[in-house]
N, C-alpha and C positions, 0 to 999 in steps of 0.2 A: 551199878551197885547190885549186890546179890542179897536177897532176903529169904529166910525160911518161910514156910506157909503161915505159921503162927504170927510172926512179925508182920507179914504182908497183910493179914486180916486185921491186925491191930492198927496198922498205919496206912490203910488203903488210900485215904484222901491225900496224904503226903506223897505217896508213891505215884498217884495220878498226876499231881502237880509236877513231880520230877520228870515223868514221861512227857508231859506237855512241853516242858522246857527243853526237851530233846535228849535228856539223860537216859542211859540204858538202865532199865530196871528188870532184873532177872529174879524169878521166884523159884526156889529149890525145894525139893522134897527128899529127905534123907541125904542131904548133902549133894544131890544131883540136880542140875538145872532142868526144869520141866517147862517153864513158860517165860515169855518175855512180854513185858507191858510196854506197848508203844502207842504213840499218838497217831490218830487217824488224820491223814492229810487228804482233803478233797481232791479228787482227780479232775484237773482242769479240762482234760480232753472230753469228759463226759457231760459237759455243760450242754443244755438243750439249746438248739438253734431255733429261733423264731422264723416261721415261714419255710421250714424245710420241705414241706409238700406243696408249696405254692405252685399253682398251675397244674397239679396232678390230680386234683379232685374237681368234681362238678356238682353243683347244687341246682337241680332242675326247678322249674316253676311250681310243680306239684308238691314240693317240699313244704311250701308255705300254705298249702290248702288245708282246710280243717280235716281231721280224721273222720272216717265213716262212723256212724253211730254204733255199729256192732263192735268196732275196735275200742271206742270210748267206753262202752258198757263193760268190756272186759277189764278195764282198769278199775271200774267202780264196784265190781262184784267181789 
C-alpha cells in the first residue's frame, strides 16, 4: 500500500504491523514514492559460532600471576 507522509506519521504503528506481516508499505512525498517500510529479518549466516578460535590462542602460566604493584597503582590513581 502507498501512504503520503502525513498519513504515515498518523498511522505509523499500523504501518509497522503491516510491514512485519510482509505487506509492502511505501511512503510518498508529493505523490512520488520515496521510502519503503520493510521488516528486518535476522541474517542467519551472521550467527556467532562458539569456539571459532579454539586452538589458535594460548594462555600462558603468567596470565594467572598477580600484576606488579606499579601496574596495580596505575588503576587506583
